[in-house]
N, C-alpha and C positions, 0 to 999 in steps of 0.2 A: 434538456439533457439531464439536469439535476433531479428532475422528478422521477427518474428511473433508478436512482441510487438509494440503497438502503444500507444502514449500518446496524448490525445485530438485529436484522429483521424489521427495523423501524425506518420509516421514510427519513432520509438524512436531513432534509430541510424542515419538515413539519415537526418532527420529534426532537431532533438534536440541534436544529438551527444551523446545520452545516451545509455549505455549498462548496463545490470544487470548480476551479477554472479548467478550461479545456485541456491545458497541458497536463493537469493532474489525471484526468481521465485517460489521456494517452499513456501516461506512465503506468497506470493500473492495468491497462489492456495490452501493453507491449508484450511481444513474445518472449519466452524464456530462452536462455542460452543452454547449450549442451554442456555437460561435464567434459573435462579434457579427455581426449582420446588417448589410448595406450600407444606410446611411441617407443621405438627402439632405434638408436643410432649405433651402428656397428662400423668399425674401421674396415671391416671386410667387404662392405657393400657401399654403393653410391647412394646418396640421399638418406631417407629414413623410411622405416616401416611404420605405417600408422594403421592401427586396427580399429575399424569402425563398426565392428560387430556389436549389436545390442546396445546402441547409444542410450544414455540416460540424461535426464534434464537436471540442471543445476538449480539450486535455490536462487531466489531473486531478492535483491536488496534495492529498494526504490526510495526516492525522495518525493514527497507529495505535499503540495500546498493546499490548504483548505481554509475556509472562512467560517467563523461563527457569527451569526447575526441574531439579535434579540430585540423585542419591542420596547423594553425598558430595563432598568438596572436589576430589578428583582428577577425578571426572566433571564437576563444574562447570567446572573449568579447561579441560577438553577441549572441552566444548560452547561455552564462552565464546570460546575461541581460534578455533574453527570459524566461529562467528558473526562475529567481528571480521574474519576473512579474507573472508567473504562481503560484509561492508560495504565493505571496501577494494576489492574487485572492482567493486562497484556494482550489479550485477544482483541483483534480489530478486524472482524470480517466485513468486507464491503461487497455488496451485491450490486452488479450493474448489468442490465439487460438479462436478468435471470441466471447470471453466472456469479457464484459466490467465490470471491477471492479470499482465502484464509490467511490474512496477514497477522503478524505479531508486531506490536508497537515496540520500537527500540528506544527512540528519543525524539525530543522536540528541539530541533537545532535553531529555531527562530520563533519568536513570539512578539507580537505587537498588538496594542489595543488602542482604539480611538472610540470613545463613547461606548456604544453597545455593539460594536463590531470588533472582532479580533481576527488576526491572521496567524496561522500556525504553519510551520514547515516541519513535516514529520519524516522520520526515517523508519521505514517499515520493511519487514522481512516476510517473504512467502517461502516457507521451508520446503514445500513440495508443490510446485506449480501443476503437477498432474492431478492433485487432489482438489478438484474444483467441482 
């Protein structure tokens, strides 16, 4: 599954050393919610009026776990610095099965490292899920 994932057009594992657990792929591919419908609550009527004409998709905020793996300390430092630069830039496009999800990096809520393997838990935003 991870062989089909690209980050900024580069194979996630080969170039970045990044792999995603299945739960992360599920979060990336999950459907988007609709924006709230227009509602009107009137004391003159029972219930509510909900207008569902021309529904629009809401932005998505997801939490994704990913792992960085490297063959040695030098390789780890190179991949880690490359990743930090991408976080600083903010754009975090992930392509899975020929669909490019245009995420924006918000924060890293969790980080742990053991040797040449690191775990990141990222908060990402997809501002317009229709723009894929």
